[in-house]
C-alpha positions in Angstrom: 178.5 141.0 98.0 179.6 143.3 95.3 182.9 145.2 95.9 183.9 148.6 94.6 186.3 146.9 92.2 183.4 145.1 90.6 181.5 148.4 90.2 184.3 150.6 89.1 187.2 148.4 88.2 190.9 149.1 89.1 193.6 151.2 87.5 196.2 149.2 85.6 199.6 150.8 85.9 200.3 152.3 82.4 202.9 150.4 80.4 204.3 153.5 78.8 205.4 154.9 82.2 209.0 153.8 82.8 211.7 154.5 85.5 214.1 155.6 82.8 213.7 159.2 81.7 216.2 159.0 78.8 219.1 157.0 77.5 222.3 158.5 76.1 224.4 155.7 74.7 225.2 153.3 77.5 224.1 155.8 80.1 220.4 155.7 81.3 219.1 158.7 83.3 216.4 157.7 85.9 213.5 159.8 87.0 214.6 159.0 90.6 217.9 160.8 90.2 216.2 163.7 88.3 213.8 164.1 91.2 216.6 164.4 93.7 218.4 167.1 91.7 215.4 169.1 90.7 213.9 168.8 94.2 217.1 170.0 95.9 217.6 172.9 93.4 213.9 174.0 93.7 214.2 173.9 97.5 217.3 176.1 97.2 215.6 178.7 95.0 212.5 178.7 97.3 214.8 179.2 100.4 216.6 182.1 98.7 213.3 183.8 97.8 212.1 183.5 101.4 215.5 184.6 102.8 215.5 187.7 100.6 211.9 188.7 101.5 212.3 191.0 104.5 208.8 191.0 105.8 209.0 187.3 106.7 211.8 188.1 109.2 210.3 191.1 111.0 208.8 190.1 114.4 205.5 191.7 115.5 206.6 192.2 119.1 209.6 192.4 121.5 212.7 190.4 120.6 215.7 188.9 122.4 218.2 190.4 120.0 219.4 190.0 116.4 220.3 186.8 114.5 222.0 186.7 111.1 220.0 185.6 108.1 221.9 183.3 105.7 222.6 184.9 102.3 222.2 183.5 98.8 225.9 182.5 98.9 225.4 180.7 102.3 222.4 178.8 101.0 224.3 177.8 97.8 227.0 176.2 100.0 224.3 174.6 102.1 222.7 173.1 99.0 226.0 171.4 98.2 226.5 170.1 101.7 222.9 168.9 101.9 223.3 167.0 98.6 226.3 165.2 100.1 224.4 164.6 103.3 221.4 163.1 101.4 223.5 160.9 99.3 225.8 159.6 102.0 223.4 159.6 104.8 220.5 158.1 102.7 222.7 155.2 101.5 224.2 154.5 104.9 220.8 154.7 106.5 219.3 152.3 104.0 222.1 149.7 104.6 222.0 150.0 108.4 218.3 150.3 108.9 216.9 148.0 106.1 219.7 145.9 104.6 222.5 145.5 107.2 223.4 142.0 105.9 224.7 143.7 102.7 227.8 144.7 104.7 229.1 141.2 104.9 227.3 139.4 102.0 228.1 142.0 99.3 230.1 144.9 100.8 230.9 146.5 97.4 227.1 146.8 96.7 227.0 149.4 99.5 228.5 151.8 97.0 226.1 151.0 94.2 223.7 153.9 94.8 222.6 153.7 91.1 220.9 150.4 91.9 218.5 152.1 94.3 218.2 151.9 98.1 218.0 155.2 99.9 216.5 155.8 103.4 214.8 159.1 104.2 215.7 158.8 107.9 219.4 158.3 107.0 219.3 161.2 104.5 217.6 163.3 107.2 220.4 162.7 109.6 222.9 163.5 106.8 221.2 166.8 106.2 221.3 167.6 109.9 225.1 167.1 109.8 225.3 169.3 106.7 223.4 172.1 108.4 225.6 171.8 111.4 228.7 172.1 109.2 227.3 175.0 107.3 226.3 176.9 110.5 229.8 176.3 112.0 231.6 177.4 108.8 229.5 180.5 108.3 229.4 181.3 112.1 225.6 181.5 111.9 222.8 180.0 114.1 222.1 176.4 113.4 218.4 176.9 113.6 218.5 179.7 111.0 220.0 177.3 108.5 217.8 174.4 109.6 214.6 176.5 109.1 215.6 177.5 105.6 216.6 173.9 104.8 213.2 172.7 106.0 210.8 175.1 104.3 211.6 173.7 100.8 212.3 170.1 101.8 208.7 169.0 101.1 209.2 169.9 97.4 211.9 167.3 97.0 210.0 164.8 99.2 207.0 165.1 97.0 208.9 164.6 93.7 210.8 161.6 95.0 207.6 159.9 96.2 206.1 160.4 92.7 209.2 158.7 91.2 208.6 155.8 93.7 205.2 155.5 92.0 206.8 155.6 88.6 209.3 152.9 89.7 206.4 150.8 91.0 208.0 150.4 94.4 206.9 151.0 98.0 203.3 150.3 97.0 200.5 149.6 99.5 198.3 146.8 100.7 195.6 145.3 98.4 192.5 147.4 98.4 189.0 147.4 96.8 188.9 151.2 96.5 188.3 152.5 93.0 191.7 154.2 92.8 193.6 151.0 93.6 196.4 150.4 91.2 197.6 147.0 89.7 201.4 147.3 89.8 203.3 145.1 87.4 206.1 144.6 90.0 203.7 143.3 92.7 203.7 139.5 93.4 200.0 139.3 92.4 197.5 141.1 90.2 195.6 142.6 93.0 194.8 146.4 93.1 196.9 148.1 95.8 196.9 151.4 97.6 199.1 153.9 95.6 200.8 154.7 98.9 203.6 156.5 97.1 201.0 159.1 95.9 199.5 159.4 99.4 203.0 160.2 100.7 203.7 162.7 97.9 200.5 164.5 98.8 201.0 164.5 102.6 204.8 164.8 102.9 205.0 167.0 99.8 202.1 169.3 99.2 200.4 169.4 102.6 203.6 169.7 104.6 204.9 172.4 102.3 201.5 174.3 102.7 201.7 174.1 106.5 205.2 175.5 106.6 204.3 178.1 104.0 201.4 179.4 106.1 203.5 179.2 109.3 206.2 181.3 107.5 204.1 183.9 105.8 201.1 184.3 108.1 202.5 183.6 111.5 206.1 184.8 111.2 207.5 181.4 112.0 211.0 182.4 110.9 211.2 185.0 113.7 211.4 182.1 116.2 214.4 180.0 115.0 213.6 176.3 115.3 209.9 176.5 115.0 209.8 175.7 111.3 212.3 172.9 111.8 210.3 171.3 114.7 207.0 171.4 112.7 208.7 169.9 109.6 210.2 167.0 111.6 207.0 166.4 113.5 204.8 166.7 110.4 206.9 164.3 108.4 206.9 161.8 111.3 203.1 162.0 111.7 202.4 161.7 107.9 204.8 158.8 107.4 203.4 157.0 110.4 199.9 157.4 109.0 200.7 156.1 105.5 202.5 153.0 107.0 199.1 151.6 107.9 198.3 151.1 104.2 201.9 150.7 102.9 203.3 147.2 102.4 206.0 146.7 105.0 209.6 146.0 104.0 210.4 142.3 103.6 212.5 142.3 106.8 211.7 141.7 110.5 209.5 144.4 112.0 209.2 145.8 115.5 206.3 143.9 116.9 203.1 145.7 115.8 205.1 148.5 114.3 206.6 148.5 110.9 210.1 149.8 110.6 208.8 153.0 109.0 206.5 153.6 112.0 209.3 152.8 114.5 211.8 155.2 112.8 209.2 157.9 112.6 208.0 158.0 116.2 211.2 159.6 117.5 210.9 162.3 114.8 207.4 163.1 116.1 208.7 163.4 119.7 211.8 165.4 118.8 210.0 167.6 116.4 207.2 168.4 118.9 209.8 169.2 121.5 211.8 171.5 119.3 208.6 173.3 118.1 207.4 173.9 121.7 210.9 175.0 122.8 211.1 177.5 119.9 207.5 178.8 120.3 208.1 179.6 124.0 211.2 181.7 123.3 211.1 185.3 122.4 211.4 186.2 118.8 214.6 187.5 117.2 215.1 190.4 114.8 216.9 190.0 111.5 220.5 190.9 110.9 222.7 190.5 107.9 226.4 189.7 107.8 228.5 192.4 106.1 230.4 191.1 103.1 232.9 194.0 103.2 236.4 192.8 103.5 237.9 193.6 106.9 234.6 194.0 108.8 232.8 191.6 111.1 229.9 193.8 111.8 226.3 192.9 111.3 223.5 195.3 110.2 219.8 195.3 110.6 217.5 196.0 107.6 217.7 199.6 106.4 221.2 200.2 107.6 223.2 198.1 105.2 
C-alpha cells in the first residue's frame, strides 16, 4: 500500500533555522527568549489599545454599577508583575510538574532558566498571582485586570510555540501526512506532526480571534471574568486536543492521559465555570480612577 509520504515526501527541517537569533561575544540571544519579551510587550500594547477604546466598555443594557478600568500606567505595572510571574511560576511549574527529581539531584540547575524548561501551567499560575497583586495594589477589580491580561496572552503563546518549532522540541508522533517534518533532534528519521505549529495556530491565532470577537462584537469586557473564563477554557481545550498527536514527556503519565492532558482538564472546568458565572451576572459600566492628587473619586466617560 502506498502511503502519503511515498507520494508527496516529507519536509526536512531546514538546517539554516537555528535556536540562536544572534551572538554578541560570549552571549547568545535565543529566539525563545525574544518570543517571551516580544509577546509580553505586544500583549501589553494590545491591552492598552483595548482599554483606551471606550466603545468596548459600554454595556448595551442595564448594569449593576461602575467598575474602574485599568489605565496605561496600571497595565505597565501589570506587565512587569506578569513577567516575573511567568518567569518564576513557569520555572517552578516545570520543576514540580515535569522534573521534580532536579530538586535533589541537581538543585542549582533549578535556577538555570537559560538552559530551557518552562511550564505553561506554572507560568499561568504565576500570572494569576501577578494579577492578584496588581489588583490589590491598584485597588481595582481582579477580573478587570485578568480580562485585560488574557486578551493579548494568545499573542505570546503563539510566538513561544513557534520558537518551540525552531528549537525542534515538543514535536509530535510519527505521521504519514504530507506536512510531516523530519526533526534533526528526534531519535529517528521519521516524519512527525509539527505539533508546535498546531499549538501556535490554535492557542495563538484561533484563541486570540475568539477573544477578539467576544470583546468587539459581544461586549465581553462589560461582564468582568467572561474573557478570562473563555481564555482559560479555550487554552485547556486546545492543549488537550493537540496532546493526542504530541509526543508525551519522557516521564510517567497519568494512565491514559498525558501530563499535558491531565493538567489541562482542570483549566477547562475552571474556565467554563468562570465564564458561566460571569455571563449570568449583570453587566457593569465603565469608570476611570482620577489621577488628581488628593481625590479618590471615580468618573464615568464624558465627566472626566
